[in-house]
ZAMARGU-4260 file (C-alpha; in steps of 0.2 Angstrom, whole numbers, plus 5000, padded with zeros to 4 digits):
<rodrens>
0) 5432/5174/5448 | 5425/5158/5441 | 5408/5152/5445 | 5415/5135/5448 | 5422/5141/5464
5) 5406/5140/5473 | 5401/5123/5467 | 5398/5111/5482 | 5409/5098/5475 | 5425/5109/5474
10) 5437/5113/5488 | 5435/5131/5492 | 5453/5134/5496 | 5464/5142/5483 | 5483/5145/5483
15) 5489/5162/5479 | 5502/5158/5466 | 5510/5175/5464 | 5505/5185/5480 | 5508/5203/5480
20) 5516/5211/5495 | 5505/5224/5504 | 5515/5239/5498 | 5515/5234/5480 | 5496/5230/5478
25) 5487/5242/5466 | 5482/5259/5475 | 5463/5261/5477 | 5463/5279/5482 | 5458/5285/5464
30) 5444/5273/5463 | 5438/5277/5481 | 5431/5294/5475 | 5424/5304/5490 | 5410/5310/5480
35) 5404/5292/5476 | 5405/5286/5494 | 5396/5302/5499 | 5382/5299/5486 | 5380/5281/5492
40) 5378/5287/5510 | 5366/5300/5505 | 5355/5287/5496 | 5356/5276/5511 | 5350/5290/5522
45) 5335/5294/5511 | 5328/5276/5513 | 5315/5273/5526 | 5319/5264/5542 | 5301/5264/5549
50) 5309/5270/5565 | 5316/5253/5570 | 5333/5252/5579 | 5343/5236/5583 | 5345/5233/5602
55) 5356/5218/5602 | 5357/5199/5598 | 5342/5188/5601 | 5354/5175/5610 | 5359/5190/5621
60) 5342/5191/5630 | 5337/5174/5637 | 5321/5172/5648 | 5323/5180/5665 | 5335/5194/5660
65) 5333/5212/5655 | 5342/5222/5642 | 5344/5241/5644 | 5349/5252/5630 | 5348/5271/5628
70) 5344/5275/5610 | 5348/5293/5607 | 5340/5301/5623 | 5327/5287/5626 | 5330/5274/5639
75) 5323/5257/5633 | 5321/5241/5643 | 5318/5224/5635 | 5314/5207/5642 | 5304/5191/5637
80) 5287/5187/5644 | 5281/5170/5650 | 5279/5164/5632 | 5296/5170/5627 | 5290/5185/5617
85) 5301/5201/5616 | 5294/5215/5626 | 5300/5233/5626 | 5296/5250/5633 | 5303/5265/5642
90) 5317/5261/5654 | 5311/5273/5667 | 5298/5267/5679 | 5283/5279/5678 | 5281/5279/5697
95) 5297/5287/5703 | 5310/5285/5689 | 5319/5269/5694 | 5330/5261/5681 | 5320/5246/5675
100) 5336/5239/5667 | 5341/5234/5684 | 5325/5226/5689 | 5322/5207/5689 | 5310/5197/5678
105) 5299/5185/5687 | 5289/5172/5677 | 5290/5184/5662 | 5285/5200/5672 | 5297/5214/5675
110) 5296/5219/5693 | 5303/5236/5698 | 5315/5234/5712 | 5311/5251/5720 | 5293/5248/5724
115) 5287/5233/5715 | 5277/5240/5701 | 5275/5225/5690 | 5275/5226/5670 | 5269/5211/5659
120) 5273/5221/5643 | 5256/5229/5641 | 5251/5247/5646 | 5250/5250/5664 | 5251/5264/5677
125) 5257/5277/5664 | 5270/5265/5656 | 5267/5262/5637 | 5276/5248/5628 | 5286/5251/5612
130) 5284/5240/5597 | 5297/5226/5597 | 5302/5213/5585 | 5314/5197/5587 | 5319/5191/5570
135) 5328/5176/5577 | 5345/5184/5575 | 5343/5202/5581 | 5331/5212/5593 | 5323/5227/5586
140) 5313/5241/5595 | 5302/5255/5586 | 5305/5272/5593 | 5294/5284/5583 | 5299/5299/5593
145) 5317/5296/5590 | 5316/5292/5571 | 5302/5304/5566 | 5298/5294/5550 | 5282/5286/5545
150) 5282/5270/5556 | 5282/5253/5548 | 5274/5237/5555 | 5291/5228/5555 | 5309/5232/5553
155) 5317/5230/5536 | 5326/5214/5539 | 5338/5210/5525 | 5336/5193/5516 | 5346/5180/5525
160) 5348/5161/5526 | 5336/5152/5538 | 5343/5152/5555 | 5341/5133/5557 | 5351/5130/5541
165) 5365/5142/5545 | 5378/5147/5558 | 5375/5164/5565 | 5385/5175/5577 | 5383/5193/5583
170) 5397/5205/5587 | 5393/5221/5597 | 5404/5236/5599 | 5403/5254/5603 | 5412/5269/5594
175) 5413/5288/5598 | 5405/5293/5581 | 5388/5294/5573 | 5379/5280/5564 | 5383/5289/5547
180) 5402/5286/5550 | 5399/5268/5553 | 5388/5266/5537 | 5401/5276/5527 | 5415/5264/5533
185) 5405/5250/5525 | 5401/5259/5509 | 5420/5261/5506 | 5425/5243/5501 | 5441/5249/5493
190) 5449/5250/5510 | 5448/5232/5514 | 5464/5225/5507 | 5474/5240/5513 | 5467/5242/5530
195) 5464/5224/5534 | 5478/5214/5526 | 5477/5201/5539 | 5459/5196/5532 | 5457/5202/5514
200) 5468/5201/5499 | 5466/5203/5480 | 5451/5215/5482 | 5444/5223/5466 | 5428/5233/5466
205) 5419/5228/5450 | 5403/5238/5451 | 5397/5253/5460 | 5380/5261/5464 | 5384/5274/5450
210) 5384/5259/5437 | 5366/5254/5440 | 5358/5271/5445 | 5350/5275/5428 | 5343/5257/5426
215) 5335/5256/5443 | 5334/5272/5454 | 5327/5262/5469 | 5339/5248/5468 | 5356/5255/5463
220) 5365/5238/5463 | 5376/5242/5477 | 5395/5239/5477 | 5401/5222/5469 | 5418/5216/5475
225) 5429/5202/5471 | 5440/5198/5486 | 5449/5183/5494 | 5448/5179/5513 | 5464/5174/5520
230) 5465/5157/5529 | 5483/5154/5532 | 5499/5158/5523 | 5495/5159/5504 | 5478/5149/5506
235) 5463/5160/5503 | 5445/5158/5499 | 5439/5169/5484 | 5421/5176/5484 | 5411/5189/5475
240) 5401/5200/5487 | 5388/5213/5485 | 5386/5228/5498 | 5370/5237/5499 | 5361/5249/5511
245) 5343/5244/5513 | 5340/5257/5526 | 5349/5272/5534 | 5358/5263/5548 | 5361/5246/5540
250) 5374/5239/5527 | 5373/5221/5521 | 5386/5211/5513 | 5379/5196/5503 | 5390/5183/5496
255) 5383/5181/5479 | 5396/5169/5472 | 5410/5157/5479 | 5410/5148/5495 | 5395/5151/5506
260) 5385/5159/5493 | 5369/5166/5501 | 5378/5170/5517 | 5376/5188/5524 | 5385/5200/5535
265) 5374/5213/5542 | 5381/5229/5550 | 5368/5239/5560 | 5372/5256/5568 | 5362/5262/5583
270) 5364/5280/5590 | 5367/5279/5609 | 5367/5293/5623 | 5382/5304/5621 | 5398/5301/5632
275) 5402/5312/5647 | 5410/5325/5636 | 5395/5326/5625 | 5403/5317/5611 | 5391/5305/5601
280) 5392/5286/5603 | 5386/5273/5591 | 5383/5254/5594 | 5388/5243/5580 | 5379/5226/5579
285) 5386/5215/5566 | 5377/5199/5562 | 5386/5185/5552 | 5374/5172/5545 | 5384/5159/5536
290) 5377/5145/5526 | 5384/5132/5513 | 5377/5119/5502 | 5392/5107/5506 | 5387/5091/5515
295) 5400/5094/5528 | 5392/5110/5534 | 5380/5100/5545 | 5396/5097/5556 | 5398/5116/5557
300) 5380/5118/5562 | 5383/5105/5576 | 5399/5114/5581 | 5390/5131/5581 | 5392/5134/5600
305) 5411/5132/5597 | 5412/5143/5581 | 5402/5158/5587 | 5416/5164/5599 | 5428/5162/5585
310) 5417/5172/5573 | 5414/5186/5585 | 5433/5187/5588 | 5436/5188/5570 | 5423/5202/5568
315) 5430/5211/5583 | 5447/5212/5576 | 5440/5220/5560 | 5430/5232/5570 | 5444/5238/5581
320) 5451/5245/5565 | 5434/5250/5557 | 5429/5259/5573 | 5445/5269/5573 | 5441/5273/5554
325) 5423/5279/5559 | 5429/5289/5575 | 5442/5297/5564 | 5429/5302/5551 | 5418/5309/5565
330) 5432/5319/5573 | 5437/5327/5556 | 5418/5331/5552 | 5416/5339/5569 | 5431/5350/5566
335) 5426/5355/5549 | 5442/5346/5542 | 5434/5331/5533 | 5440/5331/5515 | 5426/5321/5509
</rodrens>
């Protein structure tokens, strides 16, 4: 792909002059080596997380509301105090076990709806807060008893455009699988044009972690991908993207060349409580933070409230497929039939 494709003065759209039908595109199964994907997953799982877990979208928790999530077997409740700061802690009231996610917030104080025990976010009556962090796009909580790692002061938030200069949207979904199945899906870029032909065409993986492993054992370079996003008919937007896993439950796609260079798509996997049959459940939180140097992008930022539902719907269509991929992977692993 030519670097000129990302210059602000150029129209980003391209016309596919000789489109290849889906069934005639080059097979990718030989390049998508199971061992290569497994090794990339293993390296991601070996990286530190500091015991931080994504709870949801920053916009999804306005003042006066509560957010309740069970991470693993730990109930978590989160809310904003009177200054708008994120507060989080056990979702079980220390008095008689009321579900605090169902309790109201009054003037930044969480008030238990069973007996009125009031929590301002600090330790009180046996209730101890969890470290929490709002990065402006996502909400995080640190659960040392769940993660079991050395804790870090803050989560490992990927480099992304400044929110005020970008348009961001967050998709949230749940799959019957484990976090590693979600991460493995994202570390398999070869499936894109085959599994999602409505969104991706002309996909070529130009670099893998194995290519950069000897040069830098810490940063393996990730997966480099040339791909075109479908717009309508034969109109596409070509980009070059890099997929990396900065921590065990996160995979990030950085647009490194082409339209929207610098934009990111972050996929975070959070383990939830099992379902009624004891099967694992994982929350997928995908943050799209889009930016552009084009003068017209200011119009897009102004129209962000209208764009966000469209961005979430686009991500949702992809994740209907990708969660099926992740769930199938878990089913095969659980039965000892996974060929990878």
